[in-house]
N, C-alpha and C positions, 0 to 999 in steps of 0.2 A: 504494499499500500505505500501511496506518495502523495505528497502535495498537488503534485499535478493532477493525479488522479481525482483527489477530492474535487479539486476546482472544476473538472470537466463536471462530475455529477452536480455541482452546485449549479454551473451554468444551463447545464440540460434541464435540472430541474425548474429554473426560471424561464427557461426559452420554452419547453416542452416540445421543441423539434430538434433533431439532430442537424440538420443543416445551418440552422440559425446558432446553434449552442458551438458548433465546430468554428464557423465566423468569428464570434466572440470571442474563443479561444486560439484564433490564429493558427488552426491545424487544419487538414483535410478532415471530411466527414467518415473515412475508414479508420483514420487512427483515432478518432475520439470513439468511435462505435467500439473497435477492439478493445481500448483502454477501459470503458465501463465495463464490457463483458468480462475482460479479466479479472476486475475489481469484484463483480458479481460472483465469479467463480471461486475467488480467494474468500469472499465471506460466506458463499453457499448459500445466498438468498437472491432472490430477484428485487432489485431495487426499482426497476420501471417495469410499468405495464405497456408493452409496446403493441400498436395497431399501426393500419396502413397509413392513417393519416394524421396519428397524434400519438405524444409519449406523456404517460403520467406517472407520477410516485406511487409504488405500492405503500402499505399502511408502514412497515419497516423501514422502507426506502424513506420515508417523511422523515424518520427518525433518526437514520443514518445522516442524511441531509443536513439535518438542524445540528447535529454534532460536527458534521464537516465543516459548517461555516464556523463555529466556535473554534475548531482547530487552525482553521485559514485566518481566523482573527488574531488568535495567540501568536501565529507565526508571524502575522505582519508586527505583532507588538514586540517581538524578539528584534525584527529588523529596525524597529525604532528605537529600541532601547540602546541597540548599537550605534546606530545614528546620533541619539542623544548623548552617548559619552563622547561623540566629538565636539558638535555645535548644533543644539535645540534650534536655532535660527536660521540655517543653511536649506534645511529640505522644504519643501512647498507644504504649506498650511490649507487644508481643504474645509472651507467654510459655509455653511448654507445658511439662508435665511427664508423667511417667509415672504409671500408675495406682495404684503402691505408692508413690508420693510426694506427688503434687499434693494428695490429700485431706488428709494429715496437715500438710504444708507450708504450703499457700496462707493457711488461716485467721491463720497466724503473719507469713506474709510481707505480706500485702496492708496492714496498718496500719502495717508498718515503712516500705515504700516510699512511702506517702502522708505520713509523717512526714518522711521525707529528702527527696522530691519532688513536694510536692503537686499540682503543675500536670501532673504524668505519669501519666495514667490506666492502669491495667493490664487487657489484655485476658489471659485465663488460659483454659487448656484441658488437657484430661486426655486421653492416648491411648498406644498402645503405642510402644516405642521405634522400630519402622519406620516407622509414620505420623509421627512426630515429625521423623524423619530428613528424610523426603520433605518435609515442610512447611519445614522449617528450609532445606533446599537451594532449594526454590521460590519462598522470601520470605514465604510465608505466615505464619509464625513469625520473630520476630527472635530469640529464645532458648530454648533448651530445658533442662530440668534433668533427667539420666538419671543412670544407675550406671556407673560404668566398668566394663571398658573400651568406649570409644567412639571410634572412627576414622572420620573422613570428610573428604575432600580440602576443602583451603581452608576449613576449620573449626577454631575454636580453642577448646580446652577448658581449663577450670580447676577443680581440686577444691575443693569447699567445705566438707564434713565427712566424717568415717567413721562409720557406723552399725551395731553389733552387730545380731546377731540373738539371739532369745530363743524359747524354746519355750512353748508356749500348750497348756495341759493342762485336761481336764476335772478337776472336783474328785475324782472317784472313781478317777483314773489311777493306777498302782502307781507313777510316776516322781514323782508328787507328793511323795514321800517323799525324795528324791534333792534335796540344794542345788543341784547342778550338773548338766548333762545332757552326755553324751559324746556328739558329733556323729556320730562312727561307728555308733552304735547305732541311727539313725533307720530303718532298715529293718525293726527288729525291732518294731514298734509300727505300729498303725492311722495311718495319716498323711493329711493333708487338705492338698492343693497346688494351686495356681493352674493354670489349663489352659495349654496350650502357646501361645506367643505373647508371654507375660509374660516379662521379664528374671529377674524375681525368681526365679521357678520355675528357672530354670537356674542359677542362683546357690546357691539351696540344693540341687541336685543336685549341684553341683560342692564342696558342703561334704561331702558323703556319696556317694561313688561307687557304694556297692553300691545306693542308691536306684535307678540306672540299671536295673538287673539285676531289682528287684524290680517296676519299671513295664513292663519287657517282658513278666515274667512275668504281668502285670495282676493283682499280689499288694499288699496293706497300702496302697495308695494311691487315694484319691478327689479328685475334682477340683472346685474351685470356682470361681465366676467372678468373685470379687472377695474382698480380704481382709477385708471387713465380713460377707459370706456364710460364708466359712470361720469367722468368729469366733463366728457364730451356732451352723454345725455343730458345732463343738468344744463349746460349751456344752449343747448336748443329748446330748453323751457319744459322738457318732459317730466321733471320733478325736481325734488329737493334732494340731497344726500348728507350722511354724515360720514367725515374722512378723519383720519389722524391728521395732525396739522403740519408733520412734515410733507404732506402729499400736497401742502396748499399754499405753505410758507415759501416763497421766493421760488416755487416750482411750476413751471408752465403758467404763468400769469395770463389771465384773460380778462377782457372788459365785458364780458359776456355774464359773468358771474360774480357773485360777492361771498364774502366768508362772514360768519359771526361767531362769537365764543358762546358758550352755554351758561347758563347761571349755575353758581353753586348749590350742591357739590358738582362741579363739573365733572363730565365722565371722562377716565383715563385710562391707559393702560400703561404696564411696567413692561418696558422691553428689558430682556435678560439673555445671557451667554449660557449655554449648556454643554458639557464636555463629558466624557466617560472620566470615572473615578480616576481608572488605570491609565489613562493618554500620559505616555513617558516624557511629554515635552512641556512643563508646565510654563517655562519661560516663554514659549511661543503665546500661551494662553494670555500671559501677563503683557506680552506686548499688544494682542489683538482688543484685551480691555483698555489699554491706555490708549491705542489707537481711536476707538470709539469716544472716551473722553474728550479727545482733543477736537473732534468734529464738531462743526457747528450745530448738526442737529441733535446733540446731546447738550452741547452748551446753551443752547435756546430752551430746553425742555428742563434743564437742572438734573444733574446727574443724581442717581438712586442711592 
């Protein structure tokens, strides 16, 4: 049994197709097929159920693949440990962020990291919280930037800054006459929200419980795929929306919309960084935290 064979079965389990798995592993399909069959013969069990058009894990295969992922993660940790003994700030740092943070933080973060650690390239990715959680757990990402609460076994979290929400209004909206918006009245206007799966949507709903009922009645709420899409729809007059202030403050200003703060208690989110407790490059995490603290986006919101 080799790490290469374990990598093959993990990839095949994910792709559920020998051809695609072989491409991902940069080998020919016969090479991958032979290696998988060799491992099955060595273990004395069938790991995959094969049909003409699909490949799926057997019950025992699922357990073996789960353990194989752990072994591959530990192997990567060994490599990182060896590298950390040389220079923790020399190898790339893989950082993910949720869709409602990444586009507004990364442009400020990248130059700050480069200034603090010029020999540490950044791999950056945007995704849903659930996918970032999975990639952090599997070792595909070293750290993720998410909104609290975020709980995961053997993962450390550190708050970075608090960010208030603001109301985005089309110019002709009657609420433009108000200096402050009451969050409890959000269900009374046509509102644009992100679709399900975005944690920011859940945070907005928490700030106004009556919105839950409005959504269930399919009334007053239209969904968008991203904050930028929602911004454009607000500009057309389709409705109003709630955005994190980083998505409006100095970002793509438009004379077709206006922003208004909320009355106290102002809805906010706490942005945090999370990383595996076993991650062997603490200095890299320290650089990431320091870089965020130097960003205007954090300075304007106030470090947590």
